[in-house]
C-alpha positions in Angstrom: 208.1 -39.8 131.4 210.4 -42.9 130.6 209.9 -46.2 129.5 211.8 -49.5 130.7 211.3 -53.4 130.3 210.9 -55.7 132.9 214.0 -57.3 131.4 215.9 -54.0 131.4 215.3 -53.9 135.1 216.6 -57.4 135.8 213.3 -59.4 135.0 212.2 -61.9 132.9 209.7 -60.3 130.1 209.4 -57.5 127.7 206.4 -55.9 129.6 207.0 -52.1 129.7 206.5 -49.6 132.5 206.3 -45.9 132.3 207.5 -43.4 134.9 208.8 -40.2 135.8 211.3 -41.4 138.1 213.5 -44.4 138.5 211.8 -45.0 142.1 208.4 -45.1 140.6 209.5 -47.4 137.7 211.4 -49.7 140.1 208.3 -49.9 142.5 206.3 -51.0 139.3 208.5 -53.6 138.2 209.0 -54.9 141.4 205.2 -55.4 142.2 205.0 -57.0 138.6 207.8 -59.4 139.6 206.3 -60.4 142.8 202.8 -61.0 141.2 204.4 -63.4 138.5 206.4 -65.2 141.0 203.2 -65.8 143.2 201.7 -66.9 140.1 204.5 -69.5 139.7 206.0 -68.0 136.6 209.1 -70.1 136.0 210.9 -67.2 134.0 210.4 -64.7 136.6 211.2 -67.1 139.5 214.7 -67.7 137.7 215.3 -63.7 137.1 214.5 -63.2 140.8 216.8 -66.1 142.2 219.4 -64.7 139.8 219.1 -61.2 141.1 219.2 -62.5 144.7 222.5 -64.3 143.9 224.0 -60.9 142.7 223.0 -59.0 145.8 225.5 -60.7 148.3 226.0 -57.6 150.2 224.8 -54.0 150.5 227.4 -52.8 148.4 226.4 -55.3 145.7 222.8 -54.3 145.9 223.5 -50.6 146.1 225.9 -51.1 142.8 223.2 -53.0 141.1 220.6 -50.3 142.1 223.0 -47.4 140.7 223.6 -49.2 137.5 219.8 -49.6 136.9 219.2 -45.9 138.0 221.8 -44.7 135.6 220.3 -46.6 132.7 216.9 -45.2 133.6 218.5 -41.5 133.7 220.0 -42.1 130.4 216.7 -42.8 128.5 215.1 -39.9 126.7 211.8 -38.7 128.0 
């Protein structure tokens, strides 16, 4: 099991998430971020807007995902 923070996955806070796979942790952080945005959390809204601005194409989105996946894979269990 590996641990990453919201910030490590492009978010705005230090809340930690634990998962066995990158896809699992990405889903958890995505749900967390959506909840925070719905609650009007300014820092998470800013992080979401920043992330969206970086994903201007499918290639950019894939590169971002690969970077985060590699970071997850490099963590110790």
